[in-house]
N, C-alpha and C positions, 0 to 999 in steps of 0.2 A: 512761742507766744500763743495764747488761746484768745480767740475772739469772744468777747462777752456776749451772752445770749441777748441782752437788751440793746446792743450797739447798733447804731444806724450805719450800715455798710456802704462804702463807696467802692464800687467794683470797677477796677481797671484791668486791662488785658493781662498783665503779669502779676498783679498784686491786689490785695484787699486792704482798704484803709478804714479807719474809724477814729473818732475822738472819744476820749474818756471824760469823766466829770470835771477834770481840771482844764480841759481844752488842749490836752496833749494829743497830737496826731500820731497814730500808730500805723505802720505799714508792714504787712506780712506777705511774703511771696506766695503765689498760688501754687499748690502742690502740682507738679507735673507740667506747669506752664513753661513753654520755651522762653528762655530769657534772651530775647533779641534786643538789639539796639533800636529804640523807638525813634521815630522821625522828630525833627525839630518842631514841626507843626503839632504833632501829638504832644510833645513835651510842653509846648506853649498852652495848648488846650488844658492839659492837666494842671499846670501852674495857675492858670486863670480860674479853674474850678476851685482850687485850694484858696486862692485870694477871695473869691466870691463867698466861700463858706466861712472864712475868718473875718470878713469885713475889711480885707486888705491889710490885716495886721500880721506881723511876724509871729511865728509860733514855735513851740518846742516839739521835736519829733523823736519818736523811738522807732527805729527801723530794724527789721530782722533781715539779715543777708541771706542770699541763696547761693549754695555751693555750685550751682550751674551757671552763675553769672560770668559774663565775659567783660574784660576791661574795655571801656570806651576808647575810641581813637582820640588823639590829642584835641582836635577841633571840637569834637563832641563833648569831651571832658571839660573844656573851657566853657562851652555853652551851658552845660548842665550846672557847672559851678556857679556861673553868673546867675542862672535862674534860681537855684537854691538859695543864694545869698539874698534874694529879694523877699523870700518868705520865711527864712529860718532864723530863729533866735538862738537855739541850741539843738544839738543832735546827739542822741545816744544810739549806738549801733550794737545790736546783739548778733554775735557770730559764734557758732559752735564749730565751724569748719576752718581749719588753718588756711585753706585756699581762698575762701571768701573773705577772710580777714586780710589776707595779703592783697587781694584785689582792692578792697576798700582802703587799705593803707596806701596803696599806690595812687588811687584816685585823690585822696586828701593830702598825701605827702607831696605830690608834684605841684599842686597849687593849693596851699593851705587856705582854708576858708576864713572869712571874717568873723565867724561865730565859733563857739566852743564845740568840739567834737570829742567824744570819748567812746572807747570800745568796751563791751561787757560780754560776759558769757551767759548772763541770765537777766530776765526781765526785772526782778526785784531790785537788783543793783542799779540798773539803768533808770528805773523810776525814781529811786532815792536820789541819784545824782542830778537828774534833769529838773527836779522840782525846785532846785535853788534858782532856776532861771525863769520861773513863772512870774 
């Protein structure tokens, strides 16, 4: 995924986020950033930032996975799942790595979300799919 030149960037420790003209939130891992499990406090701060930016409305997301990601522990997975369900209308996940796809499948397979999730190998397909949820 390429970050548009005119995008207003939201800079997080391990990823860069931006909204497109439709209000879709994009998240791209930072190259070389160590993919550590973030604290619950940091997760809450990030979720609150997204809520503030969206006026507390659920949104559609397109996320790019990172092949260096580690699967979260069960208690963290449950917490993340709960937090994501508060802000997510639908999620498209772009993965070019079999390992990162396996980790994401594990995350969503063990506790299926309340919102639609689908995996893609490229951004165009992810965009076409997610627009039905706008």
